[in-house]
N, CA, C, O and the ligand as a Tripos MOL2 file, in Angstrom:
@<TRIPOS>MOLECULE
protein
  249   247    63     0     0
PROTEIN
NO_CHARGES

@<TRIPOS>ATOM
      1 N         -38.7120 -105.4920   46.3170 N.3       1 MET1
      2 CA        -37.3780 -105.6880   45.7430 C.3       1 MET1
      3 C         -36.3100 -105.2450   46.7550 C.2       1 MET1
      4 O         -36.2590 -104.0900   47.1760 O.2       1 MET1
      5 N         -35.5010 -106.1680   47.1080 N.am      2 ARG2
      6 CA        -34.4490 -105.8550   48.0770 C.3       2 ARG2
      7 C         -33.1520 -105.4960   47.3690 C.2       2 ARG2
      8 O         -32.9060 -105.9110   46.2360 O.2       2 ARG2
      9 N         -32.3590 -104.7430   48.0370 N.am      3 ASP3
     10 CA        -31.0900 -104.3220   47.4570 C.3       3 ASP3
     11 C         -30.1790 -105.5020   47.1640 C.2       3 ASP3
     12 O         -29.3900 -105.4670   46.2200 O.2       3 ASP3
     13 N         -30.2880 -106.5240   47.9580 N.am      4 THR4
     14 CA        -29.3890 -107.6680   47.7990 C.3       4 THR4
     15 C         -29.7270 -108.4910   46.5530 C.2       4 THR4
     16 O         -28.9300 -109.3170   46.1090 O.2       4 THR4
     17 N         -30.9180 -108.2550   45.9980 N.am      5 ASP5
     18 CA        -31.3100 -108.9990   44.8040 C.3       5 ASP5
     19 C         -30.8240 -108.3590   43.5170 C.2       5 ASP5
     20 O         -30.9170 -108.9420   42.4370 O.2       5 ASP5
     21 N         -30.3070 -107.1550   43.6530 N.am      6 LYS6
     22 CA        -29.8250 -106.4710   42.4540 C.3       6 LYS6
     23 C         -28.5460 -107.1190   41.9300 C.2       6 LYS6
     24 O         -27.6710 -107.5050   42.7050 O.2       6 LYS6
     25 N         -28.4500 -107.2300   40.6440 N.am      7 PRO7
     26 CA        -27.1820 -107.7030   40.0750 C.3       7 PRO7
     27 C         -26.1010 -106.6510   40.2590 C.2       7 PRO7
     28 O         -26.3840 -105.4530   40.2580 O.2       7 PRO7
     29 N         -24.8940 -107.0920   40.4140 N.am      8 ALA8
     30 CA        -23.7900 -106.1580   40.5980 C.3       8 ALA8
     31 C         -23.4310 -105.5280   39.2610 C.2       8 ALA8
     32 O         -22.7260 -106.1170   38.4410 O.2       8 ALA8
     33 N         -23.9260 -104.3360   39.0700 N.am      9 LEU9
     34 CA        -23.7350 -103.6990   37.7720 C.3       9 LEU9
     35 C         -22.3030 -103.2210   37.5600 C.2       9 LEU9
     36 O         -21.8840 -102.9500   36.4350 O.2       9 LEU9
     37 N         -21.5770 -103.1270   38.6340 N.am     10 THR10
     38 CA        -20.2160 -102.6230   38.5030 C.3      10 THR10
     39 C         -19.2480 -103.6990   38.0460 C.2      10 THR10
     40 O         -18.0950 -103.4160   37.7190 O.2      10 THR10
     41 N         -19.7260 -104.9340   38.0250 N.am     11 MET11
     42 CA        -18.8340 -106.0150   37.6130 C.3      11 MET11
     43 C         -19.1950 -106.5180   36.2220 C.2      11 MET11
     44 O         -20.3460 -106.8620   35.9590 O.2      11 MET11
     45 N         -18.2380 -106.5560   35.3640 N.am     12 ALA12
     46 CA        -18.4580 -107.1390   34.0550 C.3      12 ALA12
     47 C         -18.3340 -108.6580   34.1840 C.2      12 ALA12
     48 O         -17.3190 -109.1440   34.6830 O.2      12 ALA12
     49 N         -19.3340 -109.4120   33.7510 N.am     13 PRO13
     50 CA        -19.3420 -110.8590   33.9690 C.3      13 PRO13
     51 C         -18.1920 -111.5850   33.2740 C.2      13 PRO13
     52 O         -17.6280 -112.5300   33.8250 O.2      13 PRO13
     53 N         -17.8510 -111.1480   32.0770 N.am     14 GLU14
     54 CA        -16.7910 -111.8510   31.3580 C.3      14 GLU14
     55 C         -15.7430 -110.8850   30.8450 C.2      14 GLU14
     56 O         -15.4040 -110.8520   29.6620 O.2      14 GLU14
     57 N         -15.2570 -110.1170   31.7700 N.am     15 MET15
     58 CA        -14.2620 -109.1340   31.3770 C.3      15 MET15
     59 C         -12.9200 -109.8170   31.1460 C.2      15 MET15
     60 O         -12.3960 -110.5160   32.0140 O.2      15 MET15
     61 N         -12.3950 -109.6000   29.9840 N.am     16 TYR16
     62 CA        -11.1250 -110.2220   29.6410 C.3      16 TYR16
     63 C          -9.9970 -109.2680   29.9720 C.2      16 TYR16
     64 O          -9.8820 -108.1840   29.4000 O.2      16 TYR16
     65 N          -9.1830 -109.6880   30.8920 N.am     17 VAL17
     66 CA         -8.0900 -108.8260   31.3290 C.3      17 VAL17
     67 C          -6.8720 -109.0680   30.4680 C.2      17 VAL17
     68 O          -6.3610 -110.1850   30.3940 O.2      17 VAL17
     69 N          -6.4210 -108.0400   29.8340 N.am     18 HIS18
     70 CA         -5.2360 -108.1880   29.0150 C.3      18 HIS18
     71 C          -4.3230 -106.9920   29.1980 C.2      18 HIS18
     72 O          -4.7410 -105.8390   29.0970 O.2      18 HIS18
     73 N          -3.0880 -107.2940   29.4650 N.am     19 TYR19
     74 CA         -2.0960 -106.2400   29.6020 C.3      19 TYR19
     75 C          -1.1660 -106.2770   28.3980 C.2      19 TYR19
     76 O          -1.1550 -107.2340   27.6250 O.2      19 TYR19
     77 N          -0.3990 -105.2270   28.2630 N.am     20 CYS20
     78 CA          0.5890 -105.1640   27.1980 C.3      20 CYS20
     79 C           1.5010 -106.3810   27.2950 C.2      20 CYS20
     80 O           2.0130 -106.7060   28.3670 O.2      20 CYS20
     81 N           1.6940 -107.0430   26.1660 N.am     21 GLU21
     82 CA          2.4990 -108.2610   26.2230 C.3      21 GLU21
     83 C           3.9790 -108.0120   25.9640 C.2      21 GLU21
     84 O           4.7700 -108.9520   25.8760 O.2      21 GLU21
     85 N           4.3370 -106.7700   25.8470 N.am     22 HIS22
     86 CA          5.7480 -106.4370   25.7280 C.3      22 HIS22
     87 C           6.4450 -106.8220   27.0360 C.2      22 HIS22
     88 O           5.9620 -106.5170   28.1270 O.2      22 HIS22
     89 N           7.5800 -107.4930   26.9030 N.am     23 GLU23
     90 CA          8.2520 -108.0100   28.0810 C.3      23 GLU23
     91 C           8.6810 -106.8780   29.0170 C.2      23 GLU23
     92 O           9.3600 -105.9330   28.6150 O.2      23 GLU23
     93 N           8.2680 -107.0040   30.2510 N.am     24 GLY24
     94 CA          8.6500 -106.0070   31.2430 C.3      24 GLY24
     95 C           7.6880 -104.8400   31.3410 C.2      24 GLY24
     96 O           7.8430 -103.9690   32.1960 O.2      24 GLY24
     97 N           6.6960 -104.8220   30.4670 N.am     25 CYS25
     98 CA          5.7260 -103.7350   30.4770 C.3      25 CYS25
     99 C           4.4720 -104.2000   31.2130 C.2      25 CYS25
    100 O           3.9210 -105.2610   30.9200 O.2      25 CYS25
    101 N           4.0390 -103.4030   32.1570 N.am     26 ASP26
    102 CA          2.8550 -103.7980   32.9190 C.3      26 ASP26
    103 C           1.7020 -102.8340   32.6860 C.2      26 ASP26
    104 O           0.7970 -102.7200   33.5130 O.2      26 ASP26
    105 N           1.7450 -102.1360   31.5470 N.am     27 LYS27
    106 CA          0.6510 -101.2300   31.2240 C.3      27 LYS27
    107 C          -0.5440 -102.0100   30.6850 C.2      27 LYS27
    108 O          -0.4400 -103.1750   30.3020 O.2      27 LYS27
    109 N          -1.6610 -101.3300   30.6730 N.am     28 TRP28
    110 CA         -2.8660 -101.9220   30.1370 C.3      28 TRP28
    111 C          -2.7460 -102.0480   28.6160 C.2      28 TRP28
    112 O          -2.3760 -101.0940   27.9320 O.2      28 TRP28
    113 N          -3.0640 -103.2390   28.0960 N.am     29 GLY29
    114 CA         -2.9930 -103.4550   26.6600 C.3      29 GLY29
    115 C          -4.2940 -103.0580   25.9950 C.2      29 GLY29
    116 O          -5.1560 -103.8990   25.7410 O.2      29 GLY29
    117 N          -4.4260 -101.8170   25.7230 N.am     30 GLY30
    118 CA         -5.6790 -101.3140   25.1730 C.3      30 GLY30
    119 C          -5.7700 -101.4600   23.6670 C.2      30 GLY30
    120 O          -6.8230 -101.2060   23.0830 O.2      30 GLY30
    121 N          -4.6780 -101.8660   23.0300 N.am     31 PHE31
    122 CA         -4.6650 -101.9520   21.5770 C.3      31 PHE31
    123 C          -4.3510 -103.3680   21.1500 C.2      31 PHE31
    124 O          -3.2470 -103.8630   21.3770 O.2      31 PHE31
    125 N          -5.3120 -104.0160   20.5390 N.am     32 GLY32
    126 CA         -5.1370 -105.4190   20.1870 C.3      32 GLY32
    127 C          -5.2110 -105.6360   18.6940 C.2      32 GLY32
    128 O          -5.9340 -104.9390   17.9820 O.2      32 GLY32
    129 N          -4.4640 -106.5990   18.2390 N.am     33 ARG33
    130 CA         -4.4950 -106.9980   16.8460 C.3      33 ARG33
    131 C          -4.1990 -108.4860   16.7430 C.2      33 ARG33
    132 O          -3.3610 -109.0150   17.4730 O.2      33 ARG33
    133 N          -4.8880 -109.1490   15.8370 N.am     34 SER34
    134 CA         -4.5610 -110.5360   15.5750 C.3      34 SER34
    135 C          -3.9360 -110.6260   14.1930 C.2      34 SER34
    136 O          -4.3610 -109.9530   13.2550 O.2      34 SER34
    137 N          -2.9300 -111.4620   14.0870 N.am     35 ALA35
    138 CA         -2.2100 -111.5830   12.8290 C.3      35 ALA35
    139 C          -3.0730 -112.2510   11.7660 C.2      35 ALA35
    140 O          -2.9780 -111.9420   10.5780 O.2      35 ALA35
    141 N          -3.9150 -113.1700   12.2200 N.am     36 ALA36
    142 CA         -4.8040 -113.8670   11.3020 C.3      36 ALA36
    143 C          -6.1680 -114.0160   11.9540 C.2      36 ALA36
    144 O          -6.3190 -113.8520   13.1640 O.2      36 ALA36
    145 N          -7.1480 -114.3280   11.1340 N.am     37 ARG37
    146 CA         -8.5050 -114.4140   11.6680 C.3      37 ARG37
    147 C          -8.6390 -115.5020   12.7310 C.2      37 ARG37
    148 O          -9.4020 -115.3550   13.6850 O.2      37 ARG37
    149 N          -7.8960 -116.5890   12.5620 N.am     38 ASP38
    150 CA         -8.0030 -117.7070   13.4920 C.3      38 ASP38
    151 C          -7.1630 -117.5100   14.7460 C.2      38 ASP38
    152 O          -7.2950 -118.2430   15.7260 O.2      38 ASP38
    153 N          -6.3070 -116.5140   14.6900 N.am     39 GLU39
    154 CA         -5.4080 -116.3080   15.8170 C.3      39 GLU39
    155 C          -6.0750 -115.4510   16.8870 C.2      39 GLU39
    156 O          -6.8000 -114.5060   16.5790 O.2      39 GLU39
    157 N          -5.8220 -115.7910   18.1280 N.am     40 PRO40
    158 CA         -6.2890 -114.8950   19.1930 C.3      40 PRO40
    159 C          -5.5030 -113.5860   19.1310 C.2      40 PRO40
    160 O          -4.3180 -113.5760   18.7970 O.2      40 PRO40
    161 N          -6.1620 -112.5110   19.4490 N.am     41 PRO41
    162 CA         -5.4820 -111.2210   19.3340 C.3      41 PRO41
    163 C          -4.3850 -111.0420   20.3650 C.2      41 PRO41
    164 O          -4.4400 -111.5970   21.4630 O.2      41 PRO41
    165 N          -3.4040 -110.2680   19.9940 N.am     42 HIS42
    166 CA         -2.3620 -109.8700   20.9250 C.3      42 HIS42
    167 C          -2.6380 -108.4370   21.3460 C.2      42 HIS42
    168 O          -3.2360 -107.6510   20.6110 O.2      42 HIS42
    169 N          -2.1910 -108.1290   22.5310 N.am     43 TRP43
    170 CA         -2.5140 -106.8110   23.0820 C.3      43 TRP43
    171 C          -1.2650 -106.0690   23.4940 C.2      43 TRP43
    172 O          -0.3290 -106.6370   24.0580 O.2      43 TRP43
    173 N          -1.2770 -104.7970   23.2000 N.am     44 TRP44
    174 CA         -0.1780 -103.9320   23.6140 C.3      44 TRP44
    175 C          -0.7180 -102.5910   24.1000 C.2      44 TRP44
    176 O          -1.8470 -102.2100   23.7890 O.2      44 TRP44
    177 N           0.0920 -101.8980   24.8540 N.am     45 CYS45
    178 CA         -0.2030 -100.5000   25.1180 C.3      45 CYS45
    179 C           0.1870  -99.7350   23.8480 C.2      45 CYS45
    180 O           0.8540 -100.2830   22.9700 O.2      45 CYS45
    181 N          -0.2210  -98.5040   23.7580 N.am     46 TRP46
    182 CA          0.0410  -97.7590   22.5250 C.3      46 TRP46
    183 C           1.5340  -97.6160   22.2660 C.2      46 TRP46
    184 O           1.9870  -97.6010   21.1210 O.2      46 TRP46
    185 N           2.2870  -97.5120   23.3540 N.am     47 GLU47
    186 CA          3.7330  -97.3230   23.2380 C.3      47 GLU47
    187 C           4.4000  -98.5080   22.5520 C.2      47 GLU47
    188 O           5.3770  -98.3420   21.8230 O.2      47 GLU47
    189 N           3.8770  -99.6850   22.7850 N.am     48 HIS48
    190 CA          4.4820 -100.8940   22.2300 C.3      48 HIS48
    191 C           3.6720 -101.4970   21.0920 C.2      48 HIS48
    192 O           4.0380 -102.5350   20.5420 O.2      48 HIS48
    193 N           2.6050 -100.8620   20.7530 N.am     49 PHE49
    194 CA          1.7910 -101.3440   19.6410 C.3      49 PHE49
    195 C           2.6320 -101.3160   18.3650 C.2      49 PHE49
    196 O           3.1900 -100.2760   18.0140 O.2      49 PHE49
    197 N           2.7260 -102.4540   17.6670 N.am     50 PRO50
    198 CA          3.6010 -102.5330   16.4960 C.3      50 PRO50
    199 C           3.2890 -101.4540   15.4670 C.2      50 PRO50
    200 O           2.1290 -101.1910   15.1500 O.2      50 PRO50
    201 N           4.3260 -100.8510   14.9640 N.am     51 GLU51
    202 CA          4.1780  -99.7460   14.0230 C.3      51 GLU51
    203 C           3.3630 -100.1410   12.8010 C.2      51 GLU51
    204 O           2.5860  -99.3450   12.2750 O.2      51 GLU51
    205 N           3.5500 -101.3900   12.3520 N.am     52 GLU52
    206 CA          2.8760 -101.7880   11.1220 C.3      52 GLU52
    207 C           1.3660 -101.8970   11.3000 C.2      52 GLU52
    208 O           0.6170 -101.9250   10.3230 O.2      52 GLU52
    209 N           0.9240 -101.9580   12.5650 N.am     53 PHE53
    210 CA         -0.5080 -102.0460   12.8020 C.3      53 PHE53
    211 C          -1.1420 -100.6760   12.9930 C.2      53 PHE53
    212 O          -2.3620 -100.5170   12.9520 O.2      53 PHE53
    213 N          -0.2930  -99.7140   13.1990 N.am     54 LYS54
    214 CA         -0.8270  -98.3810   13.4250 C.3      54 LYS54
    215 C          -1.4050  -97.8160   12.1350 C.2      54 LYS54
    216 O          -0.8110  -97.9000   11.0600 O.2      54 LYS54
    217 N          -2.5600  -97.2530   12.2860 N.am     55 ILE55
    218 CA         -3.2130  -96.6680   11.1170 C.3      55 ILE55
    219 C          -2.6670  -95.2630   10.9080 C.2      55 ILE55
    220 O          -2.6040  -94.4410   11.8230 O.2      55 ILE55
    221 N          -2.2860  -95.0330    9.6890 N.am     56 HIS56
    222 CA         -1.7390  -93.7200    9.3850 C.3      56 HIS56
    223 C          -2.8720  -92.7300    9.1700 C.2      56 HIS56
    224 O          -3.5180  -92.6930    8.1230 O.2      56 HIS56
    225 N          -3.0780  -91.9480   10.1840 N.am     57 ARG57
    226 CA         -4.1360  -90.9550   10.0940 C.3      57 ARG57
    227 C          -3.5340  -89.6090    9.7180 C.2      57 ARG57
    228 O          -2.3910  -89.3100   10.0620 O.2      57 ARG57
    229 N          -4.3060  -88.8100    9.0160 N.am     58 PRO58
    230 CA         -3.8030  -87.4860    8.6560 C.3      58 PRO58
    231 C          -3.5160  -86.6740    9.9000 C.2      58 PRO58
    232 O          -4.3500  -86.5550   10.7970 O.2      58 PRO58
    233 N          -2.3310  -86.1260    9.9300 N.am     59 ALA59
    234 CA         -1.9290  -85.3680   11.1030 C.3      59 ALA59
    235 C          -2.6880  -84.0580   11.1700 C.2      59 ALA59
    236 O          -2.8180  -83.3200   10.1930 O.2      59 ALA59
    237 N          -3.1700  -83.8140   12.3460 N.am     60 LYS60
    238 CA         -3.8870  -82.5520   12.5310 C.3      60 LYS60
    239 C          -2.8960  -81.4320   12.8400 C.2      60 LYS60
    240 O          -1.8510  -81.6570   13.4500 O.2      60 LYS60
    241 N          -3.2360  -80.2600   12.4190 N.am     61 ALA61
    242 CA         -2.3730  -79.1130   12.6910 C.3      61 ALA61
    243 C          -2.3070  -78.8660   14.1790 C.2      61 ALA61
    244 O          -3.3220  -78.8530   14.8760 O.2      61 ALA61
    245 N          -1.0940  -78.6700   14.6490 N.am     62 GLY62
    246 CA         -0.9380  -78.3730   16.0690 C.3      62 GLY62
    247 C          -0.4690  -79.5290   16.7770 C.2      62 GLY62
    248 O          -0.2760  -79.4730   17.9910 O.2      62 GLY62
    249 ZN          3.6760 -101.7880   26.6780 Zn       63 ZN63
@<TRIPOS>BOND
     1     1     2 1
     2     2     3 1
     3     3     4 2
     4     3     5 am
     5     5     6 1
     6     6     7 1
     7     7     8 2
     8     7     9 am
     9     9    10 1
    10    10    11 1
    11    11    12 2
    12    11    13 am
    13    13    14 1
    14    14    15 1
    15    15    16 2
    16    15    17 am
    17    17    18 1
    18    18    19 1
    19    19    20 2
    20    19    21 am
    21    21    22 1
    22    22    23 1
    23    23    24 2
    24    23    25 am
    25    25    26 1
    26    26    27 1
    27    27    28 2
    28    27    29 am
    29    29    30 1
    30    30    31 1
    31    31    32 2
    32    31    33 am
    33    33    34 1
    34    34    35 1
    35    35    36 2
    36    35    37 am
    37    37    38 1
    38    38    39 1
    39    39    40 2
    40    39    41 am
    41    41    42 1
    42    42    43 1
    43    43    44 2
    44    43    45 am
    45    45    46 1
    46    46    47 1
    47    47    48 2
    48    47    49 am
    49    49    50 1
    50    50    51 1
    51    51    52 2
    52    51    53 am
    53    53    54 1
    54    54    55 1
    55    55    56 2
    56    55    57 am
    57    57    58 1
    58    58    59 1
    59    59    60 2
    60    59    61 am
    61    61    62 1
    62    62    63 1
    63    63    64 2
    64    63    65 am
    65    65    66 1
    66    66    67 1
    67    67    68 2
    68    67    69 am
    69    69    70 1
    70    70    71 1
    71    71    72 2
    72    71    73 am
    73    73    74 1
    74    74    75 1
    75    75    76 2
    76    75    77 am
    77    77    78 1
    78    78    79 1
    79    79    80 2
    80    79    81 am
    81    81    82 1
    82    82    83 1
    83    83    84 2
    84    83    85 am
    85    85    86 1
    86    86    87 1
    87    87    88 2
    88    87    89 am
    89    89    90 1
    90    90    91 1
    91    91    92 2
    92    91    93 am
    93    93    94 1
    94    94    95 1
    95    95    96 2
    96    95    97 am
    97    97    98 1
    98    98    99 1
    99    99   100 2
   100    99   101 am
   101   101   102 1
   102   102   103 1
   103   103   104 2
   104   103   105 am
   105   105   106 1
   106   106   107 1
   107   107   108 2
   108   107   109 am
   109   109   110 1
   110   110   111 1
   111   111   112 2
   112   111   113 am
   113   113   114 1
   114   114   115 1
   115   115   116 2
   116   115   117 am
   117   117   118 1
   118   118   119 1
   119   119   120 2
   120   119   121 am
   121   121   122 1
   122   122   123 1
   123   123   124 2
   124   123   125 am
   125   125   126 1
   126   126   127 1
   127   127   128 2
   128   127   129 am
   129   129   130 1
   130   130   131 1
   131   131   132 2
   132   131   133 am
   133   133   134 1
   134   134   135 1
   135   135   136 2
   136   135   137 am
   137   137   138 1
   138   138   139 1
   139   139   140 2
   140   139   141 am
   141   141   142 1
   142   142   143 1
   143   143   144 2
   144   143   145 am
   145   145   146 1
   146   146   147 1
   147   147   148 2
   148   147   149 am
   149   149   150 1
   150   150   151 1
   151   151   152 2
   152   151   153 am
   153   153   154 1
   154   154   155 1
   155   155   156 2
   156   155   157 am
   157   157   158 1
   158   158   159 1
   159   159   160 2
   160   159   161 am
   161   161   162 1
   162   162   163 1
   163   163   164 2
   164   163   165 am
   165   165   166 1
   166   166   167 1
   167   167   168 2
   168   167   169 am
   169   169   170 1
   170   170   171 1
   171   171   172 2
   172   171   173 am
   173   173   174 1
   174   174   175 1
   175   175   176 2
   176   175   177 am
   177   177   178 1
   178   178   179 1
   179   179   180 2
   180   179   181 am
   181   181   182 1
   182   182   183 1
   183   183   184 2
   184   183   185 am
   185   185   186 1
   186   186   187 1
   187   187   188 2
   188   187   189 am
   189   189   190 1
   190   190   191 1
   191   191   192 2
   192   191   193 am
   193   193   194 1
   194   194   195 1
   195   195   196 2
   196   195   197 am
   197   197   198 1
   198   198   199 1
   199   199   200 2
   200   199   201 am
   201   201   202 1
   202   202   203 1
   203   203   204 2
   204   203   205 am
   205   205   206 1
   206   206   207 1
   207   207   208 2
   208   207   209 am
   209   209   210 1
   210   210   211 1
   211   211   212 2
   212   211   213 am
   213   213   214 1
   214   214   215 1
   215   215   216 2
   216   215   217 am
   217   217   218 1
   218   218   219 1
   219   219   220 2
   220   219   221 am
   221   221   222 1
   222   222   223 1
   223   223   224 2
   224   223   225 am
   225   225   226 1
   226   226   227 1
   227   227   228 2
   228   227   229 am
   229   229   230 1
   230   230   231 1
   231   231   232 2
   232   231   233 am
   233   233   234 1
   234   234   235 1
   235   235   236 2
   236   235   237 am
   237   237   238 1
   238   238   239 1
   239   239   240 2
   240   239   241 am
   241   241   242 1
   242   242   243 1
   243   243   244 2
   244   243   245 am
   245   245   246 1
   246   246   247 1
   247   247   248 2
@<TRIPOS>SUBSTRUCTURE
     1 MET1         2 RESIDUE 1 A MET
     2 ARG2         6 RESIDUE 1 A ARG
     3 ASP3        10 RESIDUE 1 A ASP
     4 THR4        14 RESIDUE 1 A THR
     5 ASP5        18 RESIDUE 1 A ASP
     6 LYS6        22 RESIDUE 1 A LYS
     7 PRO7        26 RESIDUE 1 A PRO
     8 ALA8        30 RESIDUE 1 A ALA
     9 LEU9        34 RESIDUE 1 A LEU
    10 THR10       38 RESIDUE 1 A THR
    11 MET11       42 RESIDUE 1 A MET
    12 ALA12       46 RESIDUE 1 A ALA
    13 PRO13       50 RESIDUE 1 A PRO
    14 GLU14       54 RESIDUE 1 A GLU
    15 MET15       58 RESIDUE 1 A MET
    16 TYR16       62 RESIDUE 1 A TYR
    17 VAL17       66 RESIDUE 1 A VAL
    18 HIS18       70 RESIDUE 1 A HIS
    19 TYR19       74 RESIDUE 1 A TYR
    20 CYS20       78 RESIDUE 1 A CYS
    21 GLU21       82 RESIDUE 1 A GLU
    22 HIS22       86 RESIDUE 1 A HIS
    23 GLU23       90 RESIDUE 1 A GLU
    24 GLY24       94 RESIDUE 1 A GLY
    25 CYS25       98 RESIDUE 1 A CYS
    26 ASP26      102 RESIDUE 1 A ASP
    27 LYS27      106 RESIDUE 1 A LYS
    28 TRP28      110 RESIDUE 1 A TRP
    29 GLY29      114 RESIDUE 1 A GLY
    30 GLY30      118 RESIDUE 1 A GLY
    31 PHE31      122 RESIDUE 1 A PHE
    32 GLY32      126 RESIDUE 1 A GLY
    33 ARG33      130 RESIDUE 1 A ARG
    34 SER34      134 RESIDUE 1 A SER
    35 ALA35      138 RESIDUE 1 A ALA
    36 ALA36      142 RESIDUE 1 A ALA
    37 ARG37      146 RESIDUE 1 A ARG
    38 ASP38      150 RESIDUE 1 A ASP
    39 GLU39      154 RESIDUE 1 A GLU
    40 PRO40      158 RESIDUE 1 A PRO
    41 PRO41      162 RESIDUE 1 A PRO
    42 HIS42      166 RESIDUE 1 A HIS
    43 TRP43      170 RESIDUE 1 A TRP
    44 TRP44      174 RESIDUE 1 A TRP
    45 CYS45      178 RESIDUE 1 A CYS
    46 TRP46      182 RESIDUE 1 A TRP
    47 GLU47      186 RESIDUE 1 A GLU
    48 HIS48      190 RESIDUE 1 A HIS
    49 PHE49      194 RESIDUE 1 A PHE
    50 PRO50      198 RESIDUE 1 A PRO
    51 GLU51      202 RESIDUE 1 A GLU
    52 GLU52      206 RESIDUE 1 A GLU
    53 PHE53      210 RESIDUE 1 A PHE
    54 LYS54      214 RESIDUE 1 A LYS
    55 ILE55      218 RESIDUE 1 A ILE
    56 HIS56      222 RESIDUE 1 A HIS
    57 ARG57      226 RESIDUE 1 A ARG
    58 PRO58      230 RESIDUE 1 A PRO
    59 ALA59      234 RESIDUE 1 A ALA
    60 LYS60      238 RESIDUE 1 A LYS
    61 ALA61      242 RESIDUE 1 A ALA
    62 GLY62      246 RESIDUE 1 A GLY
    63 ZN63       249 GROUP 0 **** ****
């Protein structure tokens, strides 16, 4: 087995690159939501992630 025969494990074959779609924002869009099941998801960084999509979690003390 030669090294050149190894698959490149560091590369994701179908990695979908999505950045925050807020205009002028070039951050990584790590938070995605689709408005409907048939709709492709939209992506935002947490800063621009729409408030209505944010899950209200119980605030931790501190
Ligand atoms: Zn953003």
